[in-house]
C-alpha positions in Angstrom: -0.1 0.0 0.0 0.9 3.7 -0.3 3.5 4.9 2.2 1.9 7.6 4.3 3.9 10.7 3.8 1.2 13.1 5.2 0.8 15.1 1.8 -2.5 16.4 3.2 -0.5 18.1 5.8 1.5 20.1 3.5 0.5 23.8 2.9 -1.8 24.1 -0.1 0.9 26.0 -2.0 3.4 23.1 -1.4 0.7 20.5 -2.8 0.4 22.8 -5.9 4.1 22.9 -6.5 4.2 19.3 -6.2 1.7 19.0 -8.8 3.8 21.3 -11.0 7.1 19.3 -10.5 5.2 16.0 -11.3 3.9 17.5 -14.3 7.2 18.8 -15.6 8.8 15.4 -14.4 6.7 13.3 -16.6 5.5 15.5 -19.3 8.1 18.2 -19.5 9.7 19.2 -22.9 13.4 18.2 -22.1 14.0 14.9 -23.7 17.7 15.2 -22.2 16.6 14.2 -18.6 15.3 11.0 -17.2 11.7 10.7 -16.4 10.7 11.5 -13.0 12.9 14.3 -12.8 12.3 18.2 -13.3 14.7 20.9 -13.5 14.5 23.9 -11.3 14.2 26.4 -14.3 11.4 24.5 -15.8 9.6 24.3 -12.6 10.1 28.1 -12.0 8.9 28.9 -15.4 5.7 26.8 -15.0 4.5 27.7 -11.5 5.3 31.3 -12.0 6.5 31.7 -8.4 9.8 34.0 -7.7 12.8 31.9 -6.3 12.2 33.3 -2.7 8.6 32.1 -2.7 9.6 28.8 -4.5 12.5 27.7 -2.2 10.7 27.1 1.1 7.9 25.1 -0.8 10.6 23.0 -2.3 12.3 22.5 1.1 8.9 21.4 2.5 8.7 18.7 -0.2 12.1 17.6 0.5 11.5 17.4 4.2 8.3 15.2 3.4 10.3 12.6 1.5 8.5 13.5 -1.8 11.5 15.0 -3.6 15.4 15.2 -3.5 17.5 17.8 -5.0 20.2 17.1 -7.1 23.1 19.3 -8.6 23.8 23.1 -7.9 22.2 26.4 -8.4 20.7 27.4 -10.8 20.4 24.2 -12.6 19.3 21.9 -9.6 17.3 18.8 -10.6 14.1 17.9 -8.6 13.8 14.1 -8.4 10.5 12.7 -7.4 10.7 9.9 -4.8 7.7 7.2 -5.3 5.6 9.7 -7.2 3.5 8.1 -8.4 3.8 5.4 -5.8 3.6 1.9 -7.1 1.3 -0.2 -4.6 0.7 -3.9 -4.6 -2.9 -5.1 -3.6 -3.7 -8.7 -3.3 -7.3 -9.4 -4.1 -9.1 -12.5 -5.5 -5.9 -14.6 -5.3 -3.9 -12.2 -7.6 -1.4 -9.4 -6.9 -2.4 -6.2 -8.6 -0.4 -3.1 -9.1 -1.8 0.4 -8.4 -0.2 3.7 -9.1 -1.1 6.3 -6.5 -0.7 10.0 -7.5 -0.9 12.4 -4.6 -3.6 15.1 -4.5 -6.5 16.6 -3.0 -10.4 16.1 -3.5 -12.3 13.1 -4.4 -9.8 10.5 -5.9 -10.0 9.6 -9.5 -10.0 5.9 -10.3 -8.6 4.6 -13.7 -9.3 1.4 -15.3 -7.5 0.6 -18.8 -8.5 -1.3 -21.8 -7.2 -4.7 -23.0 -3.5 -4.8 -24.0 -2.9 -1.6 -22.5 -1.8 -0.8 -18.8 -2.3 2.0 -16.0 0.6 4.2 -17.2 -1.3 4.9 -20.4 -3.2 7.4 -18.3 -0.2 9.5 -17.3 -0.8 12.3 -19.7 -4.3 12.6 -18.7 -3.5 12.6 -14.9 -0.9 15.2 -15.4 -3.3 17.4 -17.0 -5.2 17.9 -13.8 -2.3 17.8 -11.3 -3.4 18.5 -7.9 -6.2 15.8 -7.7 -5.6 12.4 -6.2 -5.4 9.8 -9.0 -5.5 6.0 -8.7 -4.5 3.9 -11.8 -5.0 0.0 -11.6 -3.0 -2.4 -13.7 -5.8 -5.2 -14.5 -4.7 -8.9 -14.1 -2.6 -9.9 -17.0 -1.5 -6.6 -17.7 1.4 -4.1 -16.7 3.1 -5.1 -13.5 0.2 -7.2 -12.1 0.3 -10.8 -11.8 -0.5 -12.9 -14.7 -2.6 -16.0 -13.6 -3.6 -18.8 -15.7 -6.4 -18.9 -17.8 -9.5 -18.1 -17.9 -9.5 -14.4 -18.4 -13.4 -13.4 -18.1 -14.4 -10.1 -18.5 -16.6 -10.1 -15.4 -13.4 -10.9 -13.4 -11.8 -7.6 -14.2 -14.6 -5.7 -12.6 -14.6 -8.0 -9.6 -11.1 -7.1 -9.1 -11.7 -3.4 -9.5 -14.4 -3.8 -7.0 -12.1 -5.5 -4.5 -9.3 -2.9 -4.9 -11.9 -0.1 -4.3 -13.0 -1.9 -1.1 -9.5 -2.4 0.0 -8.6 1.2 -0.5 -11.8 2.2 1.2 -12.9 4.5 -1.7 -16.0 6.5 -0.9 -17.3 9.1 -3.6 -14.5 8.5 -6.1 -14.8 9.5 -9.8 -14.6 6.3 -12.0 -12.9 6.7 -15.4 -12.7 3.6 -17.6 -11.8 3.1 -21.3 -12.8 0.1 -23.4 -12.6 -3.0 -21.4 -11.8 -0.9 -18.4 -15.2 0.9 -18.7 -16.8 -2.7 -18.7 -14.9 -3.4 -15.5 -15.9 -0.2 -13.9 -19.7 -0.8 -14.4 -19.2 -4.1 -12.6 -17.2 -2.7 -9.7 -19.8 0.2 -9.3 -22.5 -2.3 -9.1 -20.7 -4.5 -6.6 -19.3 -1.5 -4.6 -21.8 1.4 -5.3 -20.5 3.6 -2.4 -17.2 3.6 -3.7 -18.2 6.1 -6.8 -20.1 9.2 -7.1 -19.9 9.3 -10.9 -18.6 7.3 -13.8 -16.9 8.4 -17.2 -17.1 5.5 -19.6 -14.7 6.2 -22.6 -16.0 4.2 -25.6 -16.8 1.0 -23.6 -17.0 -2.4 -25.0 -20.5 -2.7 -24.3 -22.3 -4.5 -27.3 -26.0 -4.9 -27.9 -27.3 -7.5 -25.5 -28.2 -9.9 -28.2 -24.6 -9.9 -29.1 -23.5 -12.0 -26.1 -23.9 -15.3 -27.6 -20.4 -16.9 -27.7 -16.7 -16.4 -28.3 -15.2 -14.1 -30.8 -13.5 -16.2 -33.3 -11.4 -13.5 -35.0 -8.9 -12.9 -32.1 -6.2 -15.5 -33.0 -4.2 -12.9 -35.0 -3.6 -11.1 -31.7 -1.9 -14.0 -30.3 0.8 -13.7 -33.0 1.7 -10.0 -32.1 5.5 -9.5 -31.8 6.3 -10.2 -28.2 10.2 -9.6 -28.0 11.8 -6.2 -28.4 15.4 -5.0 -27.7 14.2 -1.8 -26.1 11.1 0.6 -25.5 12.7 2.9 -28.0 12.7 0.2 -30.5 9.0 -0.6 -29.9 8.3 3.2 -30.3 10.0 3.5 -33.5 8.2 0.5 -34.9 4.8 1.8 -33.8 5.1 5.5 -34.3 3.7 5.6 -37.9 1.4 2.4 -37.8 -2.2 2.3 -36.9 -3.7 2.6 -34.5 -0.6 4.1 -32.8 0.0 6.8 -35.4 -2.7 9.0 -34.3 -1.7 8.8 -30.7 -0.3 11.8 -28.7 3.6 11.0 -28.9 4.2 11.0 -25.1 1.1 8.5 -24.7 2.9 6.4 -27.2 6.1 6.6 -25.2 4.4 5.8 -22.0 2.8 2.8 -23.6 6.1 1.4 -24.8 8.0 2.4 -21.7 5.7 0.9 -19.1 4.4 -1.8 -21.5 7.5 -4.0 -21.6 9.1 -6.0 -19.0 12.8 -7.3 -18.9 13.3 -10.7 -20.1 16.7 -12.5 -20.7 18.4 -9.4 -21.7 15.6 -8.0 -23.8 12.0 -7.1 -23.3 8.6 -8.8 -23.6 5.1 -7.4 -23.6 3.7 -6.6 -20.2 0.4 -8.2 -21.5 1.4 -11.4 -23.2 -0.3 -11.9 -26.6 -1.9 -15.0 -25.8 -3.7 -13.3 -22.7 -4.8 -10.4 -24.9 -6.2 -12.7 -27.4 -8.1 -14.7 -25.0 -9.7 -11.5 -23.5 -10.8 -10.4 -26.9 -12.1 -13.8 -27.5 -14.1 -13.9 -24.3 -15.6 -10.5 -24.9 -19.0 -11.7 -26.3 -19.4 -14.7 -24.1 -22.7 -14.8 -21.9 -20.8 -14.2 -18.8 -19.6 -10.8 -20.2 -23.4 -9.5 -20.4 -23.6 -6.9 -17.7 -27.0 -5.3 -18.5 -28.3 -6.1 -15.1 -25.4 -4.3 -13.7 -26.1 -1.4 -15.8 -29.7 -1.0 -14.7 -28.7 -1.0 -11.0 -26.4 1.9 -11.1 -27.7 5.0 -9.8 -24.9 7.5 -9.8 -24.6 9.8 -13.0 -22.9 8.0 -15.8 -21.3 9.8 -18.8 -20.8 7.7 -21.9 -18.4 9.0 -24.4 -18.4 7.2 -27.9 -15.8 7.2 -30.7 -16.7 7.3 -34.4 -18.6 4.2 -35.8 -16.9 1.2 -37.4 -16.6 2.0 -41.1 -15.9 -1.3 -42.6 -14.6 -4.7 -41.5 -11.1 -3.7 -41.5 -11.9 -0.9 -39.1 -13.2 -3.1 -36.3 -10.3 -2.2 -33.9 -10.6 1.7 -34.6 -14.4 2.2 -34.6 -16.5 2.3 -31.6 -17.7 -1.0 -29.9 -20.4 0.8 -28.0 -24.0 0.1 -28.5 -25.4 3.6 -29.5 -28.1 3.4 -27.0 -26.1 2.6 -23.9 -26.6 5.8 -22.1 -30.1 5.4 -22.0 -29.9 2.2 -20.2 -28.4 3.9 -17.1 -30.9 5.6 -14.7 -28.8 8.8 -14.9 -26.8 8.5 -18.1 -25.7 11.1 -20.8 -24.0 10.5 -24.3 -21.4 12.3 -26.2 -20.3 11.4 -29.5 -16.7 12.3 -30.6 -16.7 11.3 -34.2 -13.4 12.9 -34.9 -11.7 10.1 -32.8 -11.1 6.6 -33.0 -11.6 4.0 -30.2 -8.5 5.2 -28.5 -9.7 8.6 -27.4 -7.6 8.9 -24.2 -4.5 8.2 -26.2 -5.4 10.5 -29.0 -6.6 13.3 -26.9 -5.3 13.3 -23.4 -6.0 17.0 -22.8 -9.7 16.6 -23.8 -10.0 13.4 -21.7 -8.7 15.2 -18.8 -11.3 18.0 -19.4 -14.0 15.3 -19.4 -12.6 14.2 -16.1 -12.5 17.6 -14.5 -15.9 18.4 -15.4 -17.0 15.6 -13.0 -15.1 16.7 -10.0 -16.9 19.0 -7.6 -15.8 22.6 -7.3 
């Protein structure tokens, strides 16, 4: 679990500065420095404080164990210490990884899609620095454990509900993309007090009549290239290929950096292709039908849909969301973003952050 560094006890100005340092450390423009490090000049420029105002706030962050200072004036580097904090939570027989970004107000709880991972949300989270964010690696993905088959869709929601319960979440904003939105619906139905609102970004929720059996077209996913020399090689390979060509460049770098794990001197995908393929195959099974859960949810639910599928070759880019989904919720709204593909958070992290911020009170 997250170490208690009493972030809430810091002065408001220090918490705001921490948000600026975090954003510059992970989304700054200087490619010459490692991730997780911000330079004093770029932080000074971004926060607008003069040095005399900024220095005591920096010292308070150092004293709280959140950053350390390297180098000498005026080019000091501010290195974040466990921001975000990587936490391990054991639920339902698996060890799941959760990334905890410090901040104020109701937490925002993120669930990712199939084959992705929690750090794909970094560039969204950094847009609203200062709010606490919790991003979960689903089983079989990222740094979470990879148990044997089966990988049923309902299980991802049961895991998310168990994590929310373990964290004691109450009144959180739930944000899910693709399969993660499906999981979030199950979690909200199982643990309703955990969430005050849901943002479902192009959820994989098909018409109810479609849940009749496995998807037989997923075998090609199991043949994805699994071994890479480095995250940079993966980035260069994907940069101009669909669906990645339309992604924000830093989101793609995050996907590559955290989407690989070391193996025998090289790297392999953090979501093994055989697991990703099975998840796609199990998507239309009868046990993935969650219309009963949909009808039970009483909090506001905001459905965001991508453009429709144009032709059979477009199946992974067009929206998998049944157009009438919002009407199935007691308090649902619908937003069609026809200029984007299924990968809305990856293509438009700033817009995605705005949609989240609109749900945070105050």
